[in-house]
C-alpha positions in Angstrom: 0.0 0.0 0.0 1.3 3.4 -1.0 1.6 6.0 1.8 0.4 9.5 0.8 1.7 12.7 2.5 0.0 16.0 1.7 2.0 19.2 2.2 0.0 22.4 2.7 0.9 26.0 3.4 0.5 29.6 2.2 1.8 30.6 -1.2 5.5 31.3 -0.7 5.7 29.1 2.5 8.3 26.9 0.8 6.2 23.8 0.7 7.3 22.7 -2.8 11.0 23.2 -2.1 10.7 21.5 1.4 8.8 18.5 0.0 11.2 18.1 -2.9 14.3 18.1 -0.6 12.6 15.7 1.8 11.8 13.3 -1.0 15.5 13.5 -2.2 16.6 12.0 1.2 15.1 8.7 0.2 14.6 8.7 -3.6 14.3 4.9 -3.7 11.2 5.0 -1.5 9.7 8.5 -2.0 8.5 10.6 -4.9 7.3 14.2 -4.8 4.7 15.8 -6.9 3.8 19.5 -6.7 0.2 20.1 -7.6 1.4 23.3 -9.3 4.0 21.5 -11.3 1.5 18.9 -12.4 -0.9 21.6 -13.5 1.9 23.7 -15.2 3.0 20.6 -17.1 -0.5 20.3 -18.5 -0.4 24.0 -19.4 2.9 23.5 -21.2 1.6 20.6 -23.1 -0.7 23.1 -25.0 -3.7 20.9 -24.6 -7.3 22.2 -24.3 -7.2 21.3 -20.7 -3.9 23.1 -20.3 -5.3 26.3 -21.8 -8.3 26.1 -19.4 -5.9 25.5 -16.5 -3.8 28.5 -17.5 -6.9 30.7 -17.5 -7.3 29.9 -13.8 -3.6 29.9 -12.7 -2.7 33.2 -14.4 -5.4 35.0 -12.3 -4.4 33.2 -9.0 -7.7 31.3 -8.9 -8.3 27.6 -8.1 -8.3 25.1 -10.9 -11.6 23.2 -11.0 -11.8 20.2 -8.7 -12.2 17.4 -11.2 -9.0 18.5 -13.1 -6.9 18.6 -10.0 -8.2 15.4 -8.4 -7.6 13.5 -11.7 -4.1 14.8 -12.0 -3.2 13.9 -8.4 -4.8 10.4 -8.3 -3.3 9.6 -11.6 0.2 10.6 -10.5 -0.1 8.5 -7.2 -1.3 5.4 -9.1 1.4 5.7 -11.7 4.2 6.0 -9.1 6.5 3.1 -8.5 7.5 4.4 -5.0 6.2 3.3 -1.6 5.5 6.9 -0.5 4.2 9.8 -2.4 4.4 13.4 -1.3 2.0 15.8 -2.9 2.3 19.5 -2.1 -0.3 22.2 -2.7 -3.3 20.0 -2.0 -5.9 20.4 -0.7 -6.5 24.1 -1.2 -10.3 24.1 -0.6 -12.8 22.2 1.5 -14.2 20.7 -1.7 -10.8 19.4 -2.7 -10.3 17.9 0.8 -13.7 16.2 0.8 -13.3 14.9 -2.8 -9.9 13.3 -2.1 -11.2 11.9 1.2 -14.1 10.3 -0.6 -11.8 8.8 -3.3 -9.3 7.5 -0.7 -12.1 5.7 1.3 -12.6 3.5 -1.7 -9.0 3.2 -2.7 -7.3 0.1 -1.3 -3.8 0.8 -2.7 -3.3 4.3 -1.2 -3.4 5.4 2.5 -3.2 9.0 3.6 -0.5 8.9 6.3 -0.3 12.6 7.2 -1.0 16.2 6.2 2.0 18.4 6.9 1.4 22.2 7.1 4.4 24.5 6.6 3.4 27.3 8.9 4.6 30.8 8.1 3.4 34.4 8.7 1.7 36.3 5.9 4.7 38.6 5.7 7.2 35.8 5.2 4.9 34.2 2.6 4.6 37.5 0.7 8.4 38.2 0.8 9.2 34.7 -0.4 6.5 34.6 -3.1 7.4 38.0 -4.6 11.1 37.3 -4.3 11.1 34.1 -6.3 9.9 35.6 -9.6 8.8 32.2 -11.0 6.5 33.7 -13.5 3.7 36.1 -14.3 1.7 34.8 -11.4 4.2 36.2 -8.9 3.0 39.8 -8.3 1.3 41.6 -5.5 -2.3 41.4 -6.8 -2.0 37.7 -7.6 -0.3 37.0 -4.3 -3.2 38.8 -2.5 -5.7 36.6 -4.3 -3.7 33.4 -3.7 -3.3 34.3 0.0 -7.1 34.8 0.3 -7.7 31.5 -1.5 -5.4 29.9 1.1 -6.8 31.6 4.2 -10.5 31.2 3.5 -10.7 27.3 4.0 -7.6 26.7 6.1 -9.2 26.5 9.5 -11.8 23.9 8.3 -9.0 21.9 6.6 -6.9 22.0 9.8 -9.9 20.9 11.9 -10.8 18.1 9.5 -7.3 16.5 9.5 -6.7 17.2 13.2 -9.9 15.2 14.1 -8.4 12.3 12.1 -5.1 12.8 13.9 -3.4 13.4 10.5 -2.2 17.0 10.8 1.4 17.9 11.6 2.5 21.5 11.7 6.1 22.5 11.0 7.4 25.9 11.7 8.4 27.3 8.3 10.1 30.4 9.7 13.4 28.5 10.3 16.2 27.6 8.0 15.4 25.3 5.1 17.7 22.7 6.6 15.8 22.7 9.9 12.4 22.5 8.1 13.5 19.7 5.8 15.1 17.8 8.6 12.0 17.9 10.7 9.8 17.0 7.7 12.1 14.1 6.7 12.2 12.7 10.2 8.4 12.8 10.5 7.9 11.1 7.1 10.5 8.4 7.8 8.7 7.7 11.2 5.5 6.9 9.2 7.2 4.6 6.6 
């Protein structure tokens, strides 16, 4: 059975970098997928779905649920690793509930933990605007993305806390400290 780890956090929290580095500690056992990277790859493919996705991402809005869930579940099932880290998911209550419903009927995948990289809004903004990854890294889009993150986060935290699956990691420290804590936690679940 594959073990799934979801990494959540504000835009600019460092969740993608942290997850990628944690996975590289055990590449024979762990694979990392960024929800954003999965969606950007679809955009880069030039497909109709990719153009539709781009219309949402470029404005900082959420991509429709069925597109995201299909991308994530497909990536998990296609992986040949024992553990899969997916960052940037869930970003809404609907996404959370949809994945939960799918996993209840999925015998080959178990959600092991949801790890939140916890940072202040100021840190998130400084990091997001400083990375200059693309057209979606500007103040207006950051504000939209931050609001999209903040609106459902308390309900998401509560949902996974009740299931004893939520682990918060202080994202205000050095990347080495964050990744070390994340890696130790993930290894403890494998």
